[in-house]
FIKOLNU-602662 format. One record per residue (C-alpha): residue in three letters; chain; x, y, z. Coordinates in pm, 1 decimal, always signed. Each point is the difference from the previous one (the first is absolute). Example, Ala and Ser with C-alpha at 12.3 -4.5 7.8 and 13.67 -1.06 7.14 Angstrom:
<atoms>
  type  mol        px        py        pz
   ala    A   +1230.0    -450.0    +780.0
   ser    A    +137.0    +344.0     -66.0
</atoms>
This chain:
<atoms>
  type  mol        px        py        pz
   gln    A   +4034.8   +3232.2   +1203.3
   val    A    -289.5     -84.3    -248.3
   gln    A     -66.2    +138.7    -329.0
   leu    A    -270.8     -15.0    -256.1
   val    A     +20.7     +40.6    -382.4
   glu    A    -280.9     +29.1    -202.8
   ser    A     -41.1     -64.6    -380.6
   gly    A    -260.7     -17.9    -263.4
   gly    A    -130.7    +364.5     -21.2
   gly    A     -67.8    +174.5    -325.0
   leu    A    -234.3    +154.4    -241.2
   val    A    -322.7    -197.6     -84.5
   gln    A    -320.2     +99.4    -171.2
   ala    A    -322.6     +31.7    +201.8
   gly    A    -148.8    -339.7     +10.7
   gly    A    +336.6    -195.0     -10.4
   ser    A    +168.1    -199.1    +273.4
   leu    A    +342.3     +31.6    +176.5
   arg    A    +174.5    -223.2    +242.7
   leu    A    +249.5    +156.2    +259.3
   ser    A    +237.8    -200.4    +206.4
   cys    A    +166.9     +65.5    +316.7
   ala    A    +323.7    -197.3    +127.4
   ala    A    +106.9     +41.9    +361.7
   ser    A    +372.9     -75.0     +73.3
   gly    A    +236.7     +71.8    +291.6
   ser    A     +62.4    -111.9    +350.0
   ile    A    -371.2    -160.6     +10.9
   phe    A     -95.0    -220.9    +291.3
   ser    A    -371.9      -1.5     -84.4
   ile    A    -263.1    +193.3    -206.7
   asn    A    -349.7     +53.1    +125.0
   val    A    -164.7    +248.4    -215.7
   met    A     +55.4     +97.5    -355.5
   gly    A    -197.8    +221.1    -207.8
   trp    A     -58.6    +294.5    -227.3
   tyr    A     -70.3    +350.8     +26.9
   arg    A     -49.0    +272.1    -253.7
   gln    A     +47.2    +375.4     -23.0
   ala    A    -177.1    +178.0    -276.3
   pro    A     +94.6    +330.3    -107.9
   gly    A     -70.9    +285.7    +242.8
   lys    A    -155.2    -271.4    +250.7
   glu    A     +72.0    -168.0    +287.7
   arg    A    +134.9    -352.9     +12.7
   glu    A    -267.1    -270.1     +22.7
   leu    A      -3.8    -349.7     +75.8
   val    A     -59.3    -236.2    -289.7
   gly    A      +6.0    -329.2    +209.7
   ile    A    +203.0    -231.7    +219.9
   ile    A     +50.3    -360.9     +58.0
   arg    A    +143.9    -156.7    +302.2
   lys    A    +230.6    -285.7      -0.6
   ser    A    -279.8    -253.6     +66.5
   gly    A    -359.1    +141.0    -122.0
   ser    A    -196.5    +154.2    -258.5
   pro    A     +59.1    +361.0    -146.4
   asn    A    -174.6    +314.2    +103.2
   tyr    A     -71.5    +245.1    -255.3
   ala    A     -92.6    +337.2      +5.2
   asp    A    -386.9     +17.8     -62.1
   ser    A      +9.4    +196.1    -296.3
   leu    A    +228.2    -232.6    -183.2
   lys    A    -140.6    -353.6     +81.5
   gly    A     -73.7    -207.4    -323.7
   arg    A    +285.5    +168.3    -210.7
   phe    A    +320.2     -16.5    +192.5
   thr    A    +135.6    -336.4    +130.4
   ile    A    +273.6     -38.4    +262.5
   ser    A    +196.5    -332.6     +18.6
   arg    A    +322.3     -88.1    +175.5
   asp    A    +287.7    -245.1      -7.7
   asn    A    +112.5     -67.2    +353.3
   ala    A    +297.2    -201.3    -144.8
   lys    A    +115.4    +261.0    -205.9
   asn    A     -83.4    +304.8    +241.5
   met    A    -212.2    +155.8    -284.7
   val    A    -325.2    +147.5     -38.7
   tyr    A    -174.0     +88.6    -334.8
   leu    A    -301.1    +225.0     -75.0
   gln    A    -196.8     -94.4    -314.4
   met    A    -191.5    +272.0    -158.1
   ser    A    -287.3     -38.3    -237.8
   ser    A    -233.9    +244.3    -146.5
   leu    A    +208.0    +305.5     +82.0
   lys    A    -134.8    +326.4     -30.7
   pro    A    +166.9    +338.3     -34.0
   glu    A     -81.0     +71.5    +374.3
   asp    A    +230.1    -297.6     +88.3
   thr    A    +295.0    +200.7    -118.2
   ala    A    +257.7     +38.9    +287.3
   val    A    +326.4    -115.7    +146.0
   tyr    A     -58.5    -339.8    +159.8
   tyr    A    +172.8     -76.3    +306.3
   cys    A     +85.6    -340.2    +145.0
   tyr    A      -7.4     -23.0    +382.0
   thr    A    +103.8    -260.4    +240.3
   his    A      -3.6     -71.8    +373.3
   ala    A    +287.6    -229.1    +101.2
   thr    A    +225.5    -101.5    +256.9
   ser    A    +391.0     +32.1     -63.5
   arg    A    +239.5    -277.7     +90.2
   ser    A     +72.1    +199.0    +311.5
   leu    A    -348.5      -9.1     +97.4
   thr    A    -115.7    +358.0     -87.9
   pro    A    -303.3     +65.0    -118.2
   leu    A      -7.9    +194.9    -311.7
   glu    A    -217.4    +194.2    -228.3
   val    A    +131.7     +47.7    -348.8
   trp    A     -85.3    +164.7    -308.2
   gly    A    +115.4     -55.8    -355.7
   gln    A    +112.6    +312.6    -218.2
   gly    A    -347.6      -5.8    -212.5
   thr    A     -75.5     -98.9    -354.8
   leu    A    -217.2    +216.8    -202.5
   val    A    -320.2    -111.7    -183.8
   asn    A    -130.1    +223.7    -253.7
   val    A    -325.1    -103.7    -164.3
   ser    A     -96.3    +183.0    -301.3
   ser    A    -350.6     +68.8    -109.6
</atoms>
């Protein structure tokens, strides 16, 4: 199977920046989509943005300009650079991938989540 492991979360002051990383590993044949979602306390999980293997990232409209997603296909990694952080960005951030395993099984995989806490 395929696993995702996020890193880089933590406590940051409003206006600050933070970079999250996510590494995919396991029985990977190919990875099409990688991206990030987030879930704030008491709210539903929402899209932050996704990036396909070849293409530009797509972001939630409300986050354009502050968040940047990039990807290293050779390392099966995806990154989320967050800047000008606001307290309302506080959430658990989840890495996501749509991949194909070596047995050619399509998979949707989620990471365990990493907490980003923005203090005012």
